[in-house]
N, C-alpha and C positions, 0 to 999 in steps of 0.2 A: 075186429078178426075173431073173435068168438061166433061169430056168423058163417067165419068162410071156414074153421075150423067141423062146424056141423054139418056143414054143406057136404064136405068135403068126408068126413065119418058116414052119411045118408049115401053118400054116391051121389049127389046131385048138386055139382060142383058147376055143372059144363055154363050154366050162365054167368055164374061168378069171374070164372075163367074170362069166359068172353069179354067182360066190362069191368075185371080187376084194375085195371089199367086207370081209366075216367074215374072209378069209385077210387083208387088210393090219391087221384091229384084232389080230391073236396077235403084231403086231410091235412092241418097243418102241419108243420115239417115236425113239432116235438109228437102228433101223432104217430107220426112214421116210426119211433123208438118204441112203439107198447108192443109190436109182435113179436112170437117167439121165433126161435130162429125154422122150428118148424113149422111157420108159416112163411118167413122168409124163403124158407126152401122152396117153398111151393109157386111164390108167387113170383120170385127173379125169374125164370123161365117165358112169362106173361108181360112182363116190361121191358118196353123198346126206351121211356123216356131215362136219358145218364141222371139226372137230379134224384128222380126217384129210383134208379136201380144205386146210386150211390149210397142214396140213405138207409133202406132197407141191408145193403151189405156192412153199414153202419152198427144196425141196430143186431143183427147176426152176432159180429165182431165181440157187442157189449156183452151180450149175451154169453156167447159163450166163455169169456173171460173171466164170470164171476164163479 
């Protein structure tokens, strides 16, 4: 997720956006609980898989409750 933040900060996130869903599918479910809300806010519009979207939404909720 840190690489995604750096890519966005540098303005080179096109390739990352294009491959976001396949890359996220390689993570274990506990890995999907690590992104920050700013990561999930950026990723959610790129993801179509319902399971991935649910996990990203859960990660966002957990961060924002703390």
